[in-house]
C-alpha positions in Angstrom: 117.9 93.6 109.0 117.5 97.0 107.4 119.0 100.4 106.7 116.9 103.6 106.9 118.3 106.9 105.7 116.7 110.2 106.6 117.8 113.4 104.8 116.5 116.6 106.3 115.6 119.6 104.1 114.2 123.0 104.8 110.8 122.3 103.3 110.7 118.5 103.2 112.9 115.4 103.4 114.0 112.2 101.7 113.7 108.8 103.3 115.2 105.6 101.9 115.0 102.0 103.2 116.7 98.9 102.2 114.8 95.9 103.4 117.1 93.0 104.3 115.5 89.6 104.6 116.2 85.8 104.5 116.3 84.6 100.9 113.8 81.9 101.8 111.2 84.5 102.8 108.4 85.4 100.3 108.9 88.6 98.3 107.1 91.7 99.5 104.3 93.2 97.4 104.6 96.6 95.8 103.0 99.7 97.4 99.3 100.2 97.0 96.9 102.8 98.2 94.6 101.6 101.0 92.1 103.5 103.2 92.8 103.1 106.8 89.8 104.6 108.5 89.3 107.8 106.5 92.9 108.3 105.7 94.7 107.1 102.5 98.0 105.3 103.1 100.6 104.1 100.7 102.7 101.0 101.7 104.3 97.9 100.4 103.2 94.8 102.2 104.0 91.2 103.2 101.8 88.6 101.7 100.4 88.2 105.3 99.4 91.9 105.4 102.0 93.7 107.5 104.4 96.3 106.3 107.8 97.8 107.1 107.3 101.3 105.7 104.3 103.6 105.1 103.4 107.1 104.0 100.1 108.9 104.6 98.7 112.1 103.1 99.5 114.5 106.0 102.4 113.7 105.0 103.8 111.5 107.7 106.1 108.5 107.1 106.9 105.5 109.3 109.6 102.8 109.1 110.4 99.9 111.4 113.6 98.0 112.0 114.1 94.9 114.2 116.2 95.7 117.3 118.6 92.8 117.3 120.8 94.3 120.0 118.1 93.3 122.5 118.3 89.6 122.9 115.0 89.1 124.6 112.3 87.4 122.4 108.7 86.5 122.7 108.5 82.8 123.6 104.9 81.9 122.5 102.5 83.2 119.9 104.5 86.3 118.7 102.6 89.0 116.8 104.4 90.2 113.6 106.2 93.5 113.9 104.8 94.3 110.5 101.5 95.0 112.2 103.0 97.9 114.1 103.6 100.1 111.0 100.2 99.0 109.6 98.5 100.2 112.7 100.4 103.5 113.2 100.3 104.5 109.5 97.3 106.7 110.0 98.9 109.0 112.6 99.5 112.6 111.8 101.4 113.4 115.0 103.7 111.7 117.5 101.0 112.0 120.2 98.5 110.1 117.9 101.1 107.5 117.0 102.0 106.9 120.7 98.3 106.3 121.5 98.0 103.8 118.7 101.2 101.9 119.8 100.1 101.8 123.4 97.0 99.9 122.3 99.0 97.2 120.5 99.7 93.8 122.2 103.3 94.8 122.9 104.2 91.9 125.1 103.6 89.6 122.1 105.7 91.8 119.7 109.5 91.3 119.5 111.9 94.2 120.1 111.7 97.0 117.5 112.7 100.6 116.7 110.0 102.6 114.9 110.9 105.9 113.2 108.2 108.5 112.5 108.7 111.5 110.3 106.2 114.3 110.5 107.2 116.6 107.7 104.6 119.3 108.3 106.0 119.8 111.8 109.6 119.1 110.9 109.7 116.4 113.6 111.4 113.0 113.8 110.4 110.7 116.6 111.6 107.2 117.5 109.8 104.6 119.6 111.9 101.7 121.1 110.4 98.6 122.5 112.6 96.0 124.3 109.8 93.7 125.6 109.9 95.6 128.9 109.6 99.3 128.3 108.4 101.5 125.4 110.5 104.6 125.1 109.4 107.5 122.8 112.2 110.0 122.0 112.2 113.1 119.8 115.2 113.3 117.4 116.8 116.4 115.8 115.6 117.4 112.3 118.9 116.4 110.7 120.2 113.8 108.4 121.0 110.4 109.9 120.6 106.6 109.6 119.0 103.8 111.6 120.6 100.3 111.0 119.7 96.8 112.1 121.5 93.5 111.5 120.8 90.0 112.8 124.4 89.1 111.9 126.4 91.6 113.9 124.5 94.8 114.7 127.2 96.9 116.3 129.7 96.2 113.4 127.0 96.8 110.8 126.3 100.2 112.5 130.0 101.1 112.4 130.6 100.1 108.8 127.4 101.5 107.3 127.7 104.7 109.3 131.2 105.3 107.9 129.8 104.9 104.4 127.0 107.3 105.2 129.3 110.0 106.6 131.6 109.7 103.6 128.7 110.1 101.2 127.4 113.2 103.0 130.6 115.0 102.0 129.9 114.4 98.3 128.9 117.3 96.1 125.6 115.6 95.1 124.6 114.8 98.7 120.9 115.1 99.3 119.7 114.4 95.8 117.6 111.3 94.9 120.2 109.9 92.6 122.8 110.3 95.4 120.5 108.5 97.8 120.1 105.6 95.5 123.8 105.3 95.0 124.2 105.2 98.8 121.7 102.5 99.2 123.2 100.3 96.4 126.7 100.7 97.9 128.8 97.6 98.6 131.4 99.6 100.7 133.6 98.4 102.3 132.9 95.2 100.4 129.8 93.2 99.4 128.8 91.3 102.5 126.9 91.5 105.8 128.1 95.1 106.6 127.6 96.8 103.2 124.5 99.1 102.9 123.3 96.8 100.1 123.7 93.7 102.1 124.6 90.2 100.8 125.0 87.0 102.6 124.6 83.3 101.6 121.2 83.1 103.4 120.0 86.8 103.3 120.3 90.0 101.3 118.8 93.4 100.7 115.7 92.5 98.7 114.0 95.8 98.0 114.4 99.6 98.1 111.7 102.1 99.1 112.2 105.8 98.7 110.0 108.6 100.1 110.4 112.2 99.0 108.4 115.0 100.7 108.7 118.1 98.6 106.8 121.0 100.2 103.2 119.8 100.3 103.8 117.0 97.9 105.0 113.5 98.7 105.8 110.3 96.7 106.8 106.8 97.4 108.9 104.9 94.9 109.7 101.2 95.1 112.2 98.7 93.7 111.4 95.1 94.3 114.9 93.7 93.8 118.3 94.1 95.4 119.2 97.9 95.4 122.5 97.2 93.6 120.4 96.1 90.6 118.9 99.6 90.4 121.0 101.3 87.8 121.0 104.7 86.2 118.2 104.8 83.6 115.8 102.6 85.6 112.6 104.2 86.7 110.9 103.1 89.9 107.3 102.3 90.4 106.0 105.6 91.8 102.8 106.8 93.5 102.2 109.8 95.7 100.2 112.5 97.4 100.5 115.7 95.4 99.5 119.3 96.0 96.3 120.2 94.2 97.6 123.4 92.5 100.5 121.9 90.5 100.9 118.4 89.2 104.4 116.9 89.3 105.8 114.2 87.1 108.0 111.2 88.1 110.9 113.0 86.2 110.4 116.1 88.4 110.8 114.2 91.6 113.1 111.4 90.7 115.4 112.9 88.2 116.3 116.4 89.4 118.1 117.9 92.3 116.1 118.4 95.5 115.8 122.2 95.6 114.1 123.8 98.6 113.6 127.1 96.7 110.9 125.5 94.6 108.5 124.9 97.5 106.6 126.8 100.1 105.7 125.6 103.6 104.1 122.2 103.8 100.3 122.1 103.4 97.7 119.4 103.6 97.9 117.2 100.4 95.4 115.9 98.0 95.7 112.5 96.4 96.9 112.0 92.9 98.3 108.7 91.7 101.4 108.6 89.5 101.8 105.8 86.9 105.1 104.0 87.3 107.2 101.5 85.4 107.9 98.1 86.8 111.4 97.2 87.9 113.7 96.4 85.0 111.9 98.8 82.6 114.0 101.5 81.0 113.0 105.1 81.4 112.5 107.1 78.2 
């Protein structure tokens, strides 16, 4: 149960993901930098090790949602879908990602939709696994959402898509502050169909935000319900930044996303940004 938003820009993009989970499930762990082979990867994680979203230095980003519209399920010894993103997070192209996915034990993994964003190539790809066939499809470089719901997936898609389309018409559309307002939205009402989802047994439990800005990329994280993320809060932030010019959390998180400030994407070098924990007020 999740909502992923992708906002396309001329020299980059914004990606946001609300993670919706059963309230009985253990909280996820904040993003940390890990070396997968020779490639640095930023990702939050389950206590068991899997993840739902990841960013690498190329920069490429991956996010996975459960595909509840497919009713088929693994009957014995299922493998966690969280291992899919963990495995593919090193990929710098759709071809490389497809090779990695093909090597996974797919018959033991429940249906999923995996989104891959390759900013340097301005490409978006989606892989769909329904327990029978793996389909890889290239998507247009344009703003859109992916939505899943174990409650009523078609209705969740209708309601959240209406909220998204209305938000795209706002003057501030495409800015990080606009994206956060969208992901903490309770329209049409707080409940199973709102972007920030609330049910008696489940809710949106975290918010992850990726911004690719030319050759620079950051991942910001909020380990609470997105509706608790208010103006003035600063997220825990880490990133891969261009070597020539440092950039502060205020630059990326507090200003308009302006394509004129960047050149074409280049390979990034790693710089960690200190972040404040959830609930800490920004200065």
